[in-house]
N, CA, C, O and the ligand as a Tripos MOL2 file, in Angstrom:
@<TRIPOS>MOLECULE
protein
  305   303    77     0     0
PROTEIN
NO_CHARGES

@<TRIPOS>ATOM
      1 N         -69.4390   10.7190  -46.8780 N.3       1 MET1
      2 CA        -68.7260   11.6590  -47.7560 C.3       1 MET1
      3 C         -69.6060   12.8610  -48.0810 C.2       1 MET1
      4 O         -70.8330   12.7780  -48.0430 O.2       1 MET1
      5 N         -68.9660   13.9630  -48.3970 N.am      2 SER2
      6 CA        -69.7170   15.1650  -48.7230 C.3       2 SER2
      7 C         -70.1470   15.1620  -50.1910 C.2       2 SER2
      8 O         -69.7200   14.3170  -50.9780 O.2       2 SER2
      9 N         -70.9890   16.1130  -50.5360 N.am      3 GLU3
     10 CA        -71.5780   16.1770  -51.8680 C.3       3 GLU3
     11 C         -70.5830   16.6020  -52.9420 C.2       3 GLU3
     12 O         -70.7380   16.2850  -54.1210 O.2       3 GLU3
     13 N         -69.5820   17.3080  -52.5120 N.am      4 ILE4
     14 CA        -68.6760   17.9470  -53.4570 C.3       4 ILE4
     15 C         -67.4350   17.0650  -53.6360 C.2       4 ILE4
     16 O         -66.9750   16.4430  -52.6790 O.2       4 ILE4
     17 N         -66.8930   17.0100  -54.8580 N.am      5 ASP5
     18 CA        -65.7040   16.1950  -55.0570 C.3       5 ASP5
     19 C         -64.4490   17.0590  -55.2130 C.2       5 ASP5
     20 O         -64.5160   18.2850  -55.3030 O.2       5 ASP5
     21 N         -63.2950   16.3670  -55.2410 N.am      6 CYS6
     22 CA        -62.0110   17.0720  -55.2430 C.3       6 CYS6
     23 C         -61.9080   18.0610  -56.4060 C.2       6 CYS6
     24 O         -61.4280   19.1820  -56.2410 O.2       6 CYS6
     25 N         -62.3590   17.6320  -57.5660 N.am      7 GLU7
     26 CA        -62.2370   18.4730  -58.7510 C.3       7 GLU7
     27 C         -62.9800   19.7940  -58.5540 C.2       7 GLU7
     28 O         -62.4750   20.8670  -58.8850 O.2       7 GLU7
     29 N         -64.2000   19.6880  -58.0020 N.am      8 GLN8
     30 CA        -64.9980   20.8950  -57.7630 C.3       8 GLN8
     31 C         -64.3370   21.7980  -56.7200 C.2       8 GLN8
     32 O         -64.3140   23.0210  -56.8570 O.2       8 GLN8
     33 N         -63.8020   21.1610  -55.6740 N.am      9 VAL9
     34 CA        -63.1370   21.9430  -54.6350 C.3       9 VAL9
     35 C         -61.9840   22.7360  -55.2300 C.2       9 VAL9
     36 O         -61.8380   23.9300  -54.9670 O.2       9 VAL9
     37 N         -61.1650   22.0650  -56.0350 N.am     10 LEU10
     38 CA        -60.0000   22.7330  -56.6010 C.3      10 LEU10
     39 C         -60.4020   23.8450  -57.5630 C.2      10 LEU10
     40 O         -59.6940   24.8420  -57.7030 O.2      10 LEU10
     41 N         -61.5460   23.6650  -58.2250 N.am     11 GLN11
     42 CA        -62.0230   24.7170  -59.1270 C.3      11 GLN11
     43 C         -62.5050   25.9390  -58.3500 C.2      11 GLN11
     44 O         -62.5100   27.0590  -58.8630 O.2      11 GLN11
     45 N         -62.9100   25.7010  -57.1050 N.am     12 LEU12
     46 CA        -63.5160   26.7860  -56.3180 C.3      12 LEU12
     47 C         -62.5790   27.3760  -55.2720 C.2      12 LEU12
     48 O         -62.9830   28.2150  -54.4670 O.2      12 LEU12
     49 N         -61.3100   26.9270  -55.2910 N.am     13 VAL13
     50 CA        -60.3890   27.3700  -54.2380 C.3      13 VAL13
     51 C         -60.3420   28.8870  -54.0850 C.2      13 VAL13
     52 O         -60.4770   29.4130  -52.9800 O.2      13 VAL13
     53 N         -60.1490   29.5820  -55.2010 N.am     14 TRP14
     54 CA        -60.0030   31.0410  -55.1180 C.3      14 TRP14
     55 C         -61.2900   31.6920  -54.6280 C.2      14 TRP14
     56 O         -61.2560   32.5660  -53.7620 O.2      14 TRP14
     57 N         -62.4180   31.2690  -55.1770 N.am     15 GLN15
     58 CA        -63.6930   31.8320  -54.7440 C.3      15 GLN15
     59 C         -63.9270   31.5440  -53.2660 C.2      15 GLN15
     60 O         -64.4290   32.3800  -52.5160 O.2      15 GLN15
     61 N         -63.5440   30.3310  -52.8760 N.am     16 PHE16
     62 CA        -63.6980   29.9400  -51.4770 C.3      16 PHE16
     63 C         -62.8910   30.8770  -50.5770 C.2      16 PHE16
     64 O         -63.4050   31.3890  -49.5830 O.2      16 PHE16
     65 N         -61.6370   31.0950  -50.9320 N.am     17 LEU17
     66 CA        -60.7770   31.9490  -50.1160 C.3      17 LEU17
     67 C         -61.2440   33.4050  -50.1440 C.2      17 LEU17
     68 O         -61.0480   34.1480  -49.1820 O.2      17 LEU17
     69 N         -61.8570   33.7970  -51.2470 N.am     18 ASP18
     70 CA        -62.3570   35.1600  -51.3670 C.3      18 ASP18
     71 C         -63.7290   35.3320  -50.7250 C.2      18 ASP18
     72 O         -64.2540   36.4440  -50.6610 O.2      18 ASP18
     73 N         -64.3100   34.2310  -50.2480 N.am     19 GLY19
     74 CA        -65.6490   34.2930  -49.6800 C.3      19 GLY19
     75 C         -66.7000   34.5620  -50.7350 C.2      19 GLY19
     76 O         -67.7340   35.1670  -50.4500 O.2      19 GLY19
     77 N         -66.4370   34.1100  -51.9660 N.am     20 GLU20
     78 CA        -67.3500   34.3890  -53.0770 C.3      20 GLU20
     79 C         -68.2380   33.2010  -53.4340 C.2      20 GLU20
     80 O         -68.9360   33.2220  -54.4480 O.2      20 GLU20
     81 N         -68.2080   32.1660  -52.5930 N.am     21 VAL21
     82 CA        -69.0940   31.0300  -52.8600 C.3      21 VAL21
     83 C         -70.3310   31.1330  -51.9710 C.2      21 VAL21
     84 O         -70.3030   31.7510  -50.9070 O.2      21 VAL21
     85 N         -71.4130   30.5140  -52.4320 N.am     22 GLU22
     86 CA        -72.6360   30.4950  -51.6310 C.3      22 GLU22
     87 C         -72.3760   29.7870  -50.3060 C.2      22 GLU22
     88 O         -71.4800   28.9500  -50.1980 O.2      22 GLU22
     89 N         -73.1690   30.1360  -49.3070 N.am     23 GLU23
     90 CA        -72.9350   29.5890  -47.9790 C.3      23 GLU23
     91 C         -73.0470   28.0710  -47.9460 C.2      23 GLU23
     92 O         -72.2640   27.3940  -47.2800 O.2      23 GLU23
     93 N         -74.0260   27.5450  -48.6710 N.am     24 VAL24
     94 CA        -74.2090   26.0890  -48.7320 C.3      24 VAL24
     95 C         -72.9530   25.4280  -49.2850 C.2      24 VAL24
     96 O         -72.4480   24.4510  -48.7320 O.2      24 VAL24
     97 N         -72.4660   25.9800  -50.3790 N.am     25 ARG25
     98 CA        -71.2740   25.4700  -51.0400 C.3      25 ARG25
     99 C         -70.0540   25.5890  -50.1150 C.2      25 ARG25
    100 O         -69.2150   24.6920  -50.0290 O.2      25 ARG25
    101 N         -69.9980   26.7230  -49.4380 N.am     26 TYR26
    102 CA        -68.9060   26.9810  -48.4990 C.3      26 TYR26
    103 C         -68.8400   25.8650  -47.4530 C.2      26 TYR26
    104 O         -67.7660   25.3550  -47.1340 O.2      26 TYR26
    105 N         -70.0010   25.5040  -46.9330 N.am     27 ARG27
    106 CA        -70.0530   24.4430  -45.9240 C.3      27 ARG27
    107 C         -69.6340   23.1070  -46.5110 C.2      27 ARG27
    108 O         -68.9390   22.3240  -45.8640 O.2      27 ARG27
    109 N         -70.0660   22.8490  -47.7510 N.am     28 GLU28
    110 CA        -69.6860   21.6040  -48.4230 C.3      28 GLU28
    111 C         -68.1700   21.5150  -48.5680 C.2      28 GLU28
    112 O         -67.5600   20.4730  -48.3310 O.2      28 GLU28
    113 N         -67.5870   22.6360  -48.9650 N.am     29 ILE29
    114 CA        -66.1300   22.6520  -49.1370 C.3      29 ILE29
    115 C         -65.4460   22.4170  -47.7960 C.2      29 ILE29
    116 O         -64.5190   21.6120  -47.7020 O.2      29 ILE29
    117 N         -65.9000   23.1170  -46.7610 N.am     30 GLU30
    118 CA        -65.2960   22.9320  -45.4420 C.3      30 GLU30
    119 C         -65.3980   21.4790  -44.9910 C.2      30 GLU30
    120 O         -64.4480   20.9200  -44.4420 O.2      30 GLU30
    121 N         -66.5580   20.8770  -45.2280 N.am     31 ALA31
    122 CA        -66.7510   19.4840  -44.8530 C.3      31 ALA31
    123 C         -65.7920   18.5910  -45.6330 C.2      31 ALA31
    124 O         -65.2150   17.6500  -45.0890 O.2      31 ALA31
    125 N         -65.6360   18.9050  -46.9140 N.am     32 HIS32
    126 CA        -64.7370   18.1230  -47.7540 C.3      32 HIS32
    127 C         -63.2950   18.2530  -47.2510 C.2      32 HIS32
    128 O         -62.5640   17.2650  -47.1770 O.2      32 HIS32
    129 N         -62.9020   19.4590  -46.9140 N.am     33 LEU33
    130 CA        -61.5270   19.6970  -46.4610 C.3      33 LEU33
    131 C         -61.2290   18.9440  -45.1690 C.2      33 LEU33
    132 O         -60.0970   18.5240  -44.9290 O.2      33 LEU33
    133 N         -62.2540   18.7810  -44.3470 N.am     34 ALA34
    134 CA        -62.0740   18.0490  -43.0950 C.3      34 ALA34
    135 C         -61.7940   16.5700  -43.3500 C.2      34 ALA34
    136 O         -61.1710   15.8910  -42.5340 O.2      34 ALA34
    137 N         -62.2710   16.0820  -44.5060 N.am     35 GLU35
    138 CA        -62.1220   14.6550  -44.8190 C.3      35 GLU35
    139 C         -60.9890   14.3700  -45.7850 C.2      35 GLU35
    140 O         -60.5200   13.2360  -45.8780 O.2      35 GLU35
    141 N         -60.5460   15.3890  -46.5030 N.am     36 CYS36
    142 CA        -59.6320   15.1600  -47.6190 C.3      36 CYS36
    143 C         -58.3370   15.9390  -47.4200 C.2      36 CYS36
    144 O         -58.2900   17.1530  -47.6180 O.2      36 CYS36
    145 N         -57.2930   15.2270  -47.0270 N.am     37 ALA37
    146 CA        -56.0030   15.8600  -46.7550 C.3      37 ALA37
    147 C         -55.4250   16.5060  -48.0080 C.2      37 ALA37
    148 O         -54.7500   17.5330  -47.9400 O.2      37 ALA37
    149 N         -55.7020   15.8890  -49.1440 N.am     38 ASN38
    150 CA        -55.2170   16.4040  -50.4240 C.3      38 ASN38
    151 C         -55.6810   17.8330  -50.6780 C.2      38 ASN38
    152 O         -54.8790   18.7350  -50.9220 O.2      38 ASN38
    153 N         -56.9920   18.0140  -50.6150 N.am     39 CYS39
    154 CA        -57.5700   19.3270  -50.8640 C.3      39 CYS39
    155 C         -57.2260   20.2870  -49.7310 C.2      39 CYS39
    156 O         -56.9950   21.4740  -49.9620 O.2      39 CYS39
    157 N         -57.1940   19.7720  -48.5200 N.am     40 GLU40
    158 CA        -56.8650   20.6140  -47.3760 C.3      40 GLU40
    159 C         -55.4740   21.2260  -47.5840 C.2      40 GLU40
    160 O         -55.2710   22.4200  -47.3660 O.2      40 GLU40
    161 N         -54.5240   20.3890  -48.0100 N.am     41 GLY41
    162 CA        -53.1650   20.8720  -48.2490 C.3      41 GLY41
    163 C         -53.1320   21.9190  -49.3430 C.2      41 GLY41
    164 O         -52.4280   22.9240  -49.2530 O.2      41 GLY41
    165 N         -53.9150   21.6550  -50.3790 N.am     42 ARG42
    166 CA        -53.9640   22.5730  -51.5080 C.3      42 ARG42
    167 C         -54.5400   23.9230  -51.0940 C.2      42 ARG42
    168 O         -54.0300   24.9760  -51.4750 O.2      42 ARG42
    169 N         -55.6100   23.8700  -50.3100 N.am     43 VAL43
    170 CA        -56.2550   25.1060  -49.8800 C.3      43 VAL43
    171 C         -55.3500   25.9000  -48.9250 C.2      43 VAL43
    172 O         -55.2590   27.1230  -49.0330 O.2      43 VAL43
    173 N         -54.6860   25.2110  -47.9990 N.am     44 SER44
    174 CA        -53.7880   25.9610  -47.0940 C.3      44 SER44
    175 C         -52.6490   26.5820  -47.8790 C.2      44 SER44
    176 O         -52.2260   27.7010  -47.5880 O.2      44 SER44
    177 N         -52.1490   25.8540  -48.8810 N.am     45 PHE45
    178 CA        -51.0810   26.4000  -49.7090 C.3      45 PHE45
    179 C         -51.5500   27.6670  -50.4110 C.2      45 PHE45
    180 O         -50.8500   28.6800  -50.4070 O.2      45 PHE45
    181 N         -52.7300   27.6100  -51.0090 N.am     46 GLU46
    182 CA        -53.2260   28.7690  -51.7470 C.3      46 GLU46
    183 C         -53.6030   29.9130  -50.8090 C.2      46 GLU46
    184 O         -53.5070   31.0850  -51.1740 O.2      46 GLU46
    185 N         -54.0330   29.5590  -49.5980 N.am     47 ARG47
    186 CA        -54.3520   30.5950  -48.6300 C.3      47 ARG47
    187 C         -53.0780   31.3720  -48.2630 C.2      47 ARG47
    188 O         -53.0880   32.6010  -48.1880 O.2      47 ARG47
    189 N         -51.9880   30.6330  -48.0360 N.am     48 ARG48
    190 CA        -50.7070   31.2840  -47.7370 C.3      48 ARG48
    191 C         -50.2430   32.1310  -48.9040 C.2      48 ARG48
    192 O         -49.7690   33.2550  -48.7350 O.2      48 ARG48
    193 N         -50.3910   31.5630  -50.1000 N.am     49 LEU49
    194 CA        -49.9900   32.2660  -51.3140 C.3      49 LEU49
    195 C         -50.7700   33.5710  -51.4560 C.2      49 LEU49
    196 O         -50.2170   34.6150  -51.8020 O.2      49 LEU49
    197 N         -52.0640   33.4810  -51.1800 N.am     50 ARG50
    198 CA        -52.9330   34.6340  -51.2980 C.3      50 ARG50
    199 C         -52.5450   35.7220  -50.2870 C.2      50 ARG50
    200 O         -52.5270   36.9070  -50.6180 O.2      50 ARG50
    201 N         -52.2410   35.3100  -49.0680 N.am     51 THR51
    202 CA        -51.7900   36.2490  -48.0500 C.3      51 THR51
    203 C         -50.5260   36.9500  -48.5160 C.2      51 THR51
    204 O         -50.3660   38.1600  -48.3530 O.2      51 THR51
    205 N         -49.6320   36.1580  -49.1000 N.am     52 LEU52
    206 CA        -48.3790   36.7000  -49.6190 C.3      52 LEU52
    207 C         -48.6460   37.7430  -50.6940 C.2      52 LEU52
    208 O         -48.0570   38.8240  -50.6920 O.2      52 LEU52
    209 N         -49.5540   37.3950  -51.6210 N.am     53 ILE53
    210 CA        -49.8940   38.3210  -52.7060 C.3      53 ILE53
    211 C         -50.4910   39.5990  -52.1340 C.2      53 ILE53
    212 O         -50.1440   40.7010  -52.5590 O.2      53 ILE53
    213 N         -51.3910   39.4440  -51.1640 N.am     54 GLU54
    214 CA        -52.0390   40.6160  -50.5780 C.3      54 GLU54
    215 C         -51.0310   41.5210  -49.8980 C.2      54 GLU54
    216 O         -51.1310   42.7460  -49.9740 O.2      54 GLU54
    217 N         -50.0560   40.9090  -49.2280 N.am     55 THR55
    218 CA        -49.0080   41.6880  -48.5810 C.3      55 THR55
    219 C         -48.2270   42.4890  -49.6110 C.2      55 THR55
    220 O         -47.8490   43.6370  -49.3780 O.2      55 THR55
    221 N         -47.9970   41.8610  -50.7500 N.am     56 LYS56
    222 CA        -47.2140   42.5070  -51.7980 C.3      56 LYS56
    223 C         -48.0290   43.5020  -52.6020 C.2      56 LYS56
    224 O         -47.4690   44.3550  -53.2910 O.2      56 LYS56
    225 N         -49.3340   43.3980  -52.5190 N.am     57 CYS57
    226 CA        -50.1910   44.2480  -53.3440 C.3      57 CYS57
    227 C         -51.0950   45.1110  -52.4730 C.2      57 CYS57
    228 O         -52.2780   45.2670  -52.7730 O.2      57 CYS57
    229 N         -50.5600   45.6580  -51.4240 N.am     58 GLN58
    230 CA        -51.4100   46.4100  -50.5060 C.3      58 GLN58
    231 C         -51.9170   47.7100  -51.1070 C.2      58 GLN58
    232 O         -52.8490   48.3180  -50.5810 O.2      58 GLN58
    233 N         -51.3170   48.1340  -52.1900 N.am     59 GLU59
    234 CA        -51.7280   49.3620  -52.8580 C.3      59 GLU59
    235 C         -53.1210   49.2320  -53.4600 C.2      59 GLU59
    236 O         -53.8270   50.2300  -53.6060 O.2      59 GLU59
    237 N         -53.5220   48.0180  -53.8110 N.am     60 GLY60
    238 CA        -54.8090   47.8320  -54.4550 C.3      60 GLY60
    239 C         -55.1460   46.3660  -54.5520 C.2      60 GLY60
    240 O         -54.3780   45.5180  -54.0960 O.2      60 GLY60
    241 N         -56.2960   46.0530  -55.1460 N.am     61 PRO61
    242 CA        -56.7060   44.6530  -55.2830 C.3      61 PRO61
    243 C         -55.7830   43.8900  -56.2240 C.2      61 PRO61
    244 O         -55.1760   44.4690  -57.1250 O.2      61 PRO61
    245 N         -55.6890   42.5880  -56.0030 N.am     62 VAL62
    246 CA        -54.8640   41.7520  -56.8650 C.3      62 VAL62
    247 C         -55.5070   41.6600  -58.2440 C.2      62 VAL62
    248 O         -56.6760   41.2980  -58.3740 O.2      62 VAL62
    249 N         -54.7290   41.9910  -59.2690 N.am     63 PRO63
    250 CA        -55.2980   41.9230  -60.6280 C.3      63 PRO63
    251 C         -55.7530   40.5090  -60.9650 C.2      63 PRO63
    252 O         -55.0950   39.5280  -60.6180 O.2      63 PRO63
    253 N         -56.8920   40.4230  -61.6470 N.am     64 VAL64
    254 CA        -57.4420   39.1230  -62.0330 C.3      64 VAL64
    255 C         -56.4320   38.3480  -62.8680 C.2      64 VAL64
    256 O         -56.2890   37.1320  -62.7390 O.2      64 VAL64
    257 N         -55.7360   39.0880  -63.7280 N.am     65 GLU65
    258 CA        -54.7600   38.4470  -64.6060 C.3      65 GLU65
    259 C         -53.6690   37.7370  -63.7990 C.2      65 GLU65
    260 O         -53.2330   36.6440  -64.1600 O.2      65 GLU65
    261 N         -53.2410   38.3600  -62.7180 N.am     66 LEU66
    262 CA        -52.2180   37.7650  -61.8590 C.3      66 LEU66
    263 C         -52.7440   36.4760  -61.2290 C.2      66 LEU66
    264 O         -52.0400   35.4690  -61.1590 O.2      66 LEU66
    265 N         -53.9770   36.5280  -60.7780 N.am     67 LYS67
    266 CA        -54.6040   35.3300  -60.2170 C.3      67 LYS67
    267 C         -54.6130   34.2130  -61.2530 C.2      67 LYS67
    268 O         -54.2640   33.0710  -60.9560 O.2      67 LYS67
    269 N         -55.0150   34.5570  -62.4640 N.am     68 ARG68
    270 CA        -55.0880   33.5520  -63.5270 C.3      68 ARG68
    271 C         -53.7270   32.9330  -63.7780 C.2      68 ARG68
    272 O         -53.5950   31.7160  -63.9010 O.2      68 ARG68
    273 N         -52.7160   33.7880  -63.8530 N.am     69 ARG69
    274 CA        -51.3750   33.2760  -64.1400 C.3      69 ARG69
    275 C         -50.8950   32.3680  -63.0160 C.2      69 ARG69
    276 O         -50.3110   31.3140  -63.2660 O.2      69 ARG69
    277 N         -51.1430   32.7820  -61.7750 N.am     70 LEU70
    278 CA        -50.7460   31.9580  -60.6330 C.3      70 LEU70
    279 C         -51.4910   30.6310  -60.6420 C.2      70 LEU70
    280 O         -50.9240   29.5790  -60.3480 O.2      70 LEU70
    281 N         -52.7640   30.7030  -60.9820 N.am     71 PHE71
    282 CA        -53.5780   29.4990  -60.9890 C.3      71 PHE71
    283 C         -53.0550   28.5210  -62.0420 C.2      71 PHE71
    284 O         -52.9490   27.3210  -61.7920 O.2      71 PHE71
    285 N         -52.7320   29.0500  -63.2180 N.am     72 LYS72
    286 CA        -52.1470   28.2340  -64.2810 C.3      72 LYS72
    287 C         -50.8560   27.6040  -63.7930 C.2      72 LYS72
    288 O         -50.6140   26.4110  -63.9780 O.2      72 LYS72
    289 N         -50.0300   28.4360  -63.1640 N.am     73 PHE73
    290 CA        -48.7630   27.9790  -62.6480 C.3      73 PHE73
    291 C         -48.9540   26.8340  -61.6660 C.2      73 PHE73
    292 O         -48.2270   25.8410  -61.7060 O.2      73 PHE73
    293 N         -49.9270   26.9750  -60.7940 N.am     74 LEU74
    294 CA        -50.1760   25.9560  -59.7760 C.3      74 LEU74
    295 C         -50.7250   24.6770  -60.3820 C.2      74 LEU74
    296 O         -50.4870   23.5790  -59.8790 O.2      74 LEU74
    297 N         -51.4640   24.8380  -61.4730 N.am     75 GLU75
    298 CA        -52.0300   23.6470  -62.1150 C.3      75 GLU75
    299 C         -50.9790   22.8670  -62.8790 C.2      75 GLU75
    300 O         -51.0360   21.6430  -62.9900 O.2      75 GLU75
    301 N         -50.0050   23.6220  -63.4070 N.am     76 GLY76
    302 CA        -48.9700   22.9760  -64.2270 C.3      76 GLY76
    303 C         -48.0320   22.1880  -63.3480 C.2      76 GLY76
    304 O         -47.0910   21.5700  -63.8470 O.2      76 GLY76
    305 ZN        -60.5190   16.3840  -51.9920 Zn       77 ZN77
@<TRIPOS>BOND
     1     1     2 1
     2     2     3 1
     3     3     4 2
     4     3     5 am
     5     5     6 1
     6     6     7 1
     7     7     8 2
     8     7     9 am
     9     9    10 1
    10    10    11 1
    11    11    12 2
    12    11    13 am
    13    13    14 1
    14    14    15 1
    15    15    16 2
    16    15    17 am
    17    17    18 1
    18    18    19 1
    19    19    20 2
    20    19    21 am
    21    21    22 1
    22    22    23 1
    23    23    24 2
    24    23    25 am
    25    25    26 1
    26    26    27 1
    27    27    28 2
    28    27    29 am
    29    29    30 1
    30    30    31 1
    31    31    32 2
    32    31    33 am
    33    33    34 1
    34    34    35 1
    35    35    36 2
    36    35    37 am
    37    37    38 1
    38    38    39 1
    39    39    40 2
    40    39    41 am
    41    41    42 1
    42    42    43 1
    43    43    44 2
    44    43    45 am
    45    45    46 1
    46    46    47 1
    47    47    48 2
    48    47    49 am
    49    49    50 1
    50    50    51 1
    51    51    52 2
    52    51    53 am
    53    53    54 1
    54    54    55 1
    55    55    56 2
    56    55    57 am
    57    57    58 1
    58    58    59 1
    59    59    60 2
    60    59    61 am
    61    61    62 1
    62    62    63 1
    63    63    64 2
    64    63    65 am
    65    65    66 1
    66    66    67 1
    67    67    68 2
    68    67    69 am
    69    69    70 1
    70    70    71 1
    71    71    72 2
    72    71    73 am
    73    73    74 1
    74    74    75 1
    75    75    76 2
    76    75    77 am
    77    77    78 1
    78    78    79 1
    79    79    80 2
    80    79    81 am
    81    81    82 1
    82    82    83 1
    83    83    84 2
    84    83    85 am
    85    85    86 1
    86    86    87 1
    87    87    88 2
    88    87    89 am
    89    89    90 1
    90    90    91 1
    91    91    92 2
    92    91    93 am
    93    93    94 1
    94    94    95 1
    95    95    96 2
    96    95    97 am
    97    97    98 1
    98    98    99 1
    99    99   100 2
   100    99   101 am
   101   101   102 1
   102   102   103 1
   103   103   104 2
   104   103   105 am
   105   105   106 1
   106   106   107 1
   107   107   108 2
   108   107   109 am
   109   109   110 1
   110   110   111 1
   111   111   112 2
   112   111   113 am
   113   113   114 1
   114   114   115 1
   115   115   116 2
   116   115   117 am
   117   117   118 1
   118   118   119 1
   119   119   120 2
   120   119   121 am
   121   121   122 1
   122   122   123 1
   123   123   124 2
   124   123   125 am
   125   125   126 1
   126   126   127 1
   127   127   128 2
   128   127   129 am
   129   129   130 1
   130   130   131 1
   131   131   132 2
   132   131   133 am
   133   133   134 1
   134   134   135 1
   135   135   136 2
   136   135   137 am
   137   137   138 1
   138   138   139 1
   139   139   140 2
   140   139   141 am
   141   141   142 1
   142   142   143 1
   143   143   144 2
   144   143   145 am
   145   145   146 1
   146   146   147 1
   147   147   148 2
   148   147   149 am
   149   149   150 1
   150   150   151 1
   151   151   152 2
   152   151   153 am
   153   153   154 1
   154   154   155 1
   155   155   156 2
   156   155   157 am
   157   157   158 1
   158   158   159 1
   159   159   160 2
   160   159   161 am
   161   161   162 1
   162   162   163 1
   163   163   164 2
   164   163   165 am
   165   165   166 1
   166   166   167 1
   167   167   168 2
   168   167   169 am
   169   169   170 1
   170   170   171 1
   171   171   172 2
   172   171   173 am
   173   173   174 1
   174   174   175 1
   175   175   176 2
   176   175   177 am
   177   177   178 1
   178   178   179 1
   179   179   180 2
   180   179   181 am
   181   181   182 1
   182   182   183 1
   183   183   184 2
   184   183   185 am
   185   185   186 1
   186   186   187 1
   187   187   188 2
   188   187   189 am
   189   189   190 1
   190   190   191 1
   191   191   192 2
   192   191   193 am
   193   193   194 1
   194   194   195 1
   195   195   196 2
   196   195   197 am
   197   197   198 1
   198   198   199 1
   199   199   200 2
   200   199   201 am
   201   201   202 1
   202   202   203 1
   203   203   204 2
   204   203   205 am
   205   205   206 1
   206   206   207 1
   207   207   208 2
   208   207   209 am
   209   209   210 1
   210   210   211 1
   211   211   212 2
   212   211   213 am
   213   213   214 1
   214   214   215 1
   215   215   216 2
   216   215   217 am
   217   217   218 1
   218   218   219 1
   219   219   220 2
   220   219   221 am
   221   221   222 1
   222   222   223 1
   223   223   224 2
   224   223   225 am
   225   225   226 1
   226   226   227 1
   227   227   228 2
   228   227   229 am
   229   229   230 1
   230   230   231 1
   231   231   232 2
   232   231   233 am
   233   233   234 1
   234   234   235 1
   235   235   236 2
   236   235   237 am
   237   237   238 1
   238   238   239 1
   239   239   240 2
   240   239   241 am
   241   241   242 1
   242   242   243 1
   243   243   244 2
   244   243   245 am
   245   245   246 1
   246   246   247 1
   247   247   248 2
   248   247   249 am
   249   249   250 1
   250   250   251 1
   251   251   252 2
   252   251   253 am
   253   253   254 1
   254   254   255 1
   255   255   256 2
   256   255   257 am
   257   257   258 1
   258   258   259 1
   259   259   260 2
   260   259   261 am
   261   261   262 1
   262   262   263 1
   263   263   264 2
   264   263   265 am
   265   265   266 1
   266   266   267 1
   267   267   268 2
   268   267   269 am
   269   269   270 1
   270   270   271 1
   271   271   272 2
   272   271   273 am
   273   273   274 1
   274   274   275 1
   275   275   276 2
   276   275   277 am
   277   277   278 1
   278   278   279 1
   279   279   280 2
   280   279   281 am
   281   281   282 1
   282   282   283 1
   283   283   284 2
   284   283   285 am
   285   285   286 1
   286   286   287 1
   287   287   288 2
   288   287   289 am
   289   289   290 1
   290   290   291 1
   291   291   292 2
   292   291   293 am
   293   293   294 1
   294   294   295 1
   295   295   296 2
   296   295   297 am
   297   297   298 1
   298   298   299 1
   299   299   300 2
   300   299   301 am
   301   301   302 1
   302   302   303 1
   303   303   304 2
@<TRIPOS>SUBSTRUCTURE
     1 MET1         2 RESIDUE 1 A MET
     2 SER2         6 RESIDUE 1 A SER
     3 GLU3        10 RESIDUE 1 A GLU
     4 ILE4        14 RESIDUE 1 A ILE
     5 ASP5        18 RESIDUE 1 A ASP
     6 CYS6        22 RESIDUE 1 A CYS
     7 GLU7        26 RESIDUE 1 A GLU
     8 GLN8        30 RESIDUE 1 A GLN
     9 VAL9        34 RESIDUE 1 A VAL
    10 LEU10       38 RESIDUE 1 A LEU
    11 GLN11       42 RESIDUE 1 A GLN
    12 LEU12       46 RESIDUE 1 A LEU
    13 VAL13       50 RESIDUE 1 A VAL
    14 TRP14       54 RESIDUE 1 A TRP
    15 GLN15       58 RESIDUE 1 A GLN
    16 PHE16       62 RESIDUE 1 A PHE
    17 LEU17       66 RESIDUE 1 A LEU
    18 ASP18       70 RESIDUE 1 A ASP
    19 GLY19       74 RESIDUE 1 A GLY
    20 GLU20       78 RESIDUE 1 A GLU
    21 VAL21       82 RESIDUE 1 A VAL
    22 GLU22       86 RESIDUE 1 A GLU
    23 GLU23       90 RESIDUE 1 A GLU
    24 VAL24       94 RESIDUE 1 A VAL
    25 ARG25       98 RESIDUE 1 A ARG
    26 TYR26      102 RESIDUE 1 A TYR
    27 ARG27      106 RESIDUE 1 A ARG
    28 GLU28      110 RESIDUE 1 A GLU
    29 ILE29      114 RESIDUE 1 A ILE
    30 GLU30      118 RESIDUE 1 A GLU
    31 ALA31      122 RESIDUE 1 A ALA
    32 HIS32      126 RESIDUE 1 A HIS
    33 LEU33      130 RESIDUE 1 A LEU
    34 ALA34      134 RESIDUE 1 A ALA
    35 GLU35      138 RESIDUE 1 A GLU
    36 CYS36      142 RESIDUE 1 A CYS
    37 ALA37      146 RESIDUE 1 A ALA
    38 ASN38      150 RESIDUE 1 A ASN
    39 CYS39      154 RESIDUE 1 A CYS
    40 GLU40      158 RESIDUE 1 A GLU
    41 GLY41      162 RESIDUE 1 A GLY
    42 ARG42      166 RESIDUE 1 A ARG
    43 VAL43      170 RESIDUE 1 A VAL
    44 SER44      174 RESIDUE 1 A SER
    45 PHE45      178 RESIDUE 1 A PHE
    46 GLU46      182 RESIDUE 1 A GLU
    47 ARG47      186 RESIDUE 1 A ARG
    48 ARG48      190 RESIDUE 1 A ARG
    49 LEU49      194 RESIDUE 1 A LEU
    50 ARG50      198 RESIDUE 1 A ARG
    51 THR51      202 RESIDUE 1 A THR
    52 LEU52      206 RESIDUE 1 A LEU
    53 ILE53      210 RESIDUE 1 A ILE
    54 GLU54      214 RESIDUE 1 A GLU
    55 THR55      218 RESIDUE 1 A THR
    56 LYS56      222 RESIDUE 1 A LYS
    57 CYS57      226 RESIDUE 1 A CYS
    58 GLN58      230 RESIDUE 1 A GLN
    59 GLU59      234 RESIDUE 1 A GLU
    60 GLY60      238 RESIDUE 1 A GLY
    61 PRO61      242 RESIDUE 1 A PRO
    62 VAL62      246 RESIDUE 1 A VAL
    63 PRO63      250 RESIDUE 1 A PRO
    64 VAL64      254 RESIDUE 1 A VAL
    65 GLU65      258 RESIDUE 1 A GLU
    66 LEU66      262 RESIDUE 1 A LEU
    67 LYS67      266 RESIDUE 1 A LYS
    68 ARG68      270 RESIDUE 1 A ARG
    69 ARG69      274 RESIDUE 1 A ARG
    70 LEU70      278 RESIDUE 1 A LEU
    71 PHE71      282 RESIDUE 1 A PHE
    72 LYS72      286 RESIDUE 1 A LYS
    73 PHE73      290 RESIDUE 1 A PHE
    74 LEU74      294 RESIDUE 1 A LEU
    75 GLU75      298 RESIDUE 1 A GLU
    76 GLY76      302 RESIDUE 1 A GLY
    77 ZN77       305 GROUP 0 **** ****
């Protein structure tokens, strides 16, 4: 098993997709996703969601507030 657990992965999903995690951590997450269908599904879902948001927000960067609201929504 990898060093990182599901809870940590889910906390880092956005940073992971944004490439804002350290390289070591990035590798840990990738390794975890290879072993954990749960997190893998969650990450692919958020990746699609993020692509969708980017398509809709091509005028500028996605507001942090929007990310927060979406994240809350996904957690609920
Ligand atoms: Zn997991």
